[in-house]
N, C-alpha and C positions, 0 to 999 in steps of 0.2 A: 363483425367489427371487433377490433382489437382493444383489449381493455387498457386503460391508462395505468402506467406503472407508478407506484409510490416512489417518491425521491428518497425519503429516508434521510439519515444523518451519516456523516462520516466519523468513524471512531477507531481507536486502537486500544488494545489492552493497556493498562497503566504501565505494565513492564515495557512493552514495545514503544509506548510514547516516550518514555524516559530514554530508551535506547536511540530512538530517532533524533531526539533533542541533542544527544551527544554527536550526531553525525553532520550537524550543521556547522558550516565554516566558522573558524575562529581565526585568531591572528597566528596561530601555530601552524606552519606548513608541514610539520613532521607527523602530523596526526592524519589518519585516513578518514577525513570528514569532508566529502566532495559537494555537499549540498548547500545551497544558498538560503534555504528555509526548510521548515518541517513540511510544508506542502510540496516542495521540490523532492524531498526524500520520500514522502508518501506516494507521489506520482511514480517515482522510479520503482518503489516496492510493489506498487499495484501492477506495473508493467511486468515486472520479474515474475510475480505470482501468476499473473495471467498467462504469460508466455509459457510457463512450465505446467499450467493447468492445476495449480495448487491453491487451495483455500484453507483457512483455519478459523474456526469459530472464536469469537471474542467473548471472554468470560464476563462475569458481573462487574468487575473492577475495570472501568474503561474511561478514556478521556476523548473529547471531541477533537476533530481536526477542522480547521477553518474552511467553511464552505465557499467563501469568497475566492479563495485561491484555487480550489479544485471544484469545478462545477460538474456534479454527478451526471446531469442531463446531457453533457457533452459526450458521455461514453454510452448513451442509451443504445445507439445503433450496434455497438460491439457486444453488449451483454444482455440485451432485452429479452431475448428468448430464453436464456438461462435463468434470468430473474423469474420469469413467468413459470418455467418448469419447476424451479425450487421454491416458488411462492415467497420471494424475498424482495425487498426494496433495492433500488439502484445503489443507494449509499450502503445498504447492509452488505451486498455482494462485493462492491468495490473495496469495502473495509476488510472483508474476509480475504480477499486476494492480497491486499496490502499487508496484512498481518502475516500471512504465509511468506510473502516476499521479504519482509523484515526478518523472519525467522531464518530464511535462507542466507540473508546478509550476515546475520549474527553467526551462523554456523560457519560461513565462509571466512569471516574474520578470525574466528576461534582457531581455525585450521591454518592461520597465518597468511591468508589471501587478502588482497586489496579489493575494495568495493568495485573499482572500475574494471577489474579482472572479470566481473560477472557480465559485462557487456560483450556479447559474442554474436556471431552471425547466425549460428544454429543453437537451438536449446539443448 
């Protein structure tokens, strides 16, 4: 019998939460901010981190991400085995992938790239 996974909570480091907040659409079309919400950016960052197999631990200073917009249980089939192997909750592992994805986005922007350039067919 397979053990029930803990859902856990979704969170980001305070630094990355502030960063993702700046990536949400504003009235300015000249800024590289393609997301309609923090949850939308979180979802993209999670996908990016997962695609590249990168996670990053979240420090003690963190902020939560709305669980209403990103339901961790929806991703159970994708990461359940990894959660069990690492003994971590769904939300915890999803958050670590998102944290790493946001770090990748920040590095890409610092190098002069646009966020949408990160969407590719191959990792």
